[in-house]
N, C-alpha and C positions, 0 to 999 in steps of 0.2 A: 044725290045722283041717281034718282029712282030708275032711270032709263037703262042703267047699267053701262052707260058709254062714259069712258074715262079718259082722263089726261095722263094717267100714271105711265103709259108705255110710249108717250111722245119721242119722236126721234126723226133723223133725217130720211129713213128709208120707207119705200112703199109697205113695207111688212109692219113697221111701226104704225103707219097709219090705219093699216086693215087691224091690227090687234087692238088699237085705241078706239076705233068706230065700232067695233063688234058689239052686239048687244049681250054681254054675258049674262045678265039677269036673266035672260030667257033661256038659259042652258043649265044642266045639271050643276055645274061649277057655283052658280049664282053671281051677284055682283061682286065685281072685284074687291070691294071694301070688305067682303066676308071671306076673302080667301085667306089661307094660312099665310104667314110671311115667307115660308120656304117655297111655295108655288110662284108668289109674285118674284122673288128674287130669281128664280130659275127661269121664268119668261124673260125678264129683264136681261139676264146673263146671255140667253140664246139671242135675243134682240141685238146687243151690243157687240156681237161678233161681226167684224170688218169683212168677212168673207162669207159668200153663200156656202152653207154647210149641208142643206138638205136634213136637218134634224127633224125628228118627229117626236111629239110629246104625247105622252098617255097619262092620264090621271084617273085613278080609281079612289074614290072618295065616298063617305057616307057620315052624315052628322053625328059628332060624339065617338067616332071610329077612328079617325086620324085619316091619313091618306098615302098612297103610294104613288111614286112618280116614276115613270119609265121613260128614259131619254134615250132615243137611238140616233147615232150620228154615223154615217157612212165611214168606213175605214179609210185611213189616209187623209182626213180632212181634220185640221186644227181648228178647235173652236176658241 
């Protein structure tokens, strides 16, 4: 999947389609196949929420250095 476009995040919502269609290989995160499993699980968890939550995901990562994930979810919203 050299294009970076993947089926890993397929689902029923518009956001699933947008995340699946995004060219991740052209971003600092790189292709989804190279993501740490924790990042893929986090994205899938956020996408699986049945309620709109307005969550924001920030990732700080460098090759060989690990990664830090920051997830902001507005108060009073169940994920």
